C-alpha positions, 0 to 999 in steps of 0.5 A: 500500500503506497504511503501518502505524501505529506503537504498541503493537499498535495500543493506546494508549500512555497505557494502558501507562503507567497500568497501570505506575502502578497496579502501583507504587501497589499495591506501595506500599500493600502495603508500608504495610500490611506495616509497619503490623503489625510483629511486635515479637518478630521485630523484636527478633530482627533487631535483636539479630542486627544488634547481634551482627554489628556487635559493639555491646554493650548499654549503658543510659544515664540520659536515653536511651530504649532498646528491648531489642535496639536498640543505643544511640548511643555518643556522645550529648550531655549523657549520663551513664553510670550502673550498670545497677541505678541506671538510670532508666526516665524520660528527662530530669531528675527533678522535684527536678532540675527544681525545682533548675534552676528555683531556680537560674535564678530566683536568677540573675535575682535576682542580675542585677537586684540587680547592675543596681540596685547599679550604678545606685545608684552612677551616681545619686551624681554628687557622689562619682562618683570613689568609685564606682571603689572598688566592685566587683560580681561574681557567683560560686558563693557569690552576689553580691559587692560589694567596697568596695576601697582604691585607691592614694592613697585608702583607705576607712578611716583607716590602722589604724582600724576606723571608715570615712571619711565618704565611705565611709559615704555609699557604704554608705548608697547600697548599703543602698537595694537591699540592704534590698529583697532577701530574700537573707541577707548576709555581711560579710567584712573583709580586710587587705593584707600588711604589712611592719610589725609589728602593734600589740600585742594588735591585729593584722590579724585584729582590724582586719579583723573590726572593719571588717566589723562597722562596715560591718554596723552602717552597713547596719543603721542605713540600713535593712537588717534585722538578720535579713538578716545571716548572718555577720560575719567578718575574714580578715586577709590570708589571702584577697588579691584579688591573690595575686601582690601581697599588699601592694597596696592593693586587697587591703584591702577589705570584701566584702558578699555576697548569699548564694546558698542554697536556701530552707528546707525547710518543716517537716511538722507532720502526725503 
């Protein structure tokens, strides 16, 4: 008696597998066609229903694209909550904000190059390398500060005098080389330390700090810095100590040369 062969009713097994594959592919293509033709109105209704079901309130935020009916993420990096009437339809920064950001980056690069040039100028003075310790270069929100600072045992100006030592003049001459090549305006500010001695009659810390700042300004101008680059010369006496915890310390006696951080002037429109 002959044995019956196993199988699917005598058919080929691969045929059944192929039929299942074709059914799956047909279902896949039907889904693609269905999703390619969305009904936006129905989609918003469904999204609104989901929002109400989960209790999510609609919030408009600057810099976030929102479709009506779709809730926004409650926590987004670098977001800013603004009133609905002030909300913008354009995500990201506006053109003035882009220009301001570009200007800030350009200024930061300029200050970085200026600081590098000033430090290199000090390194190029091996004969007075010890005096370079009296120079402090620091960038802040106002611009780039170059501090000519007194140290214990060595001052940049004679005691009570407004004219600097010769070694101080040589430092200023070296600083003038990169300063005159930069377009930034310059402010020069003099500072004194607190003193336990009574000031001279008619000539106190205010006069001394202002005169020292002006002496530095004159030296820079004599060494080639254009007069038009100077914005301000002022004396602060002991009102802005470098070390507030110790107002009597020598390092509070200093002259600050500041490359100012400022936006370029707005051009005047002469059209009628």
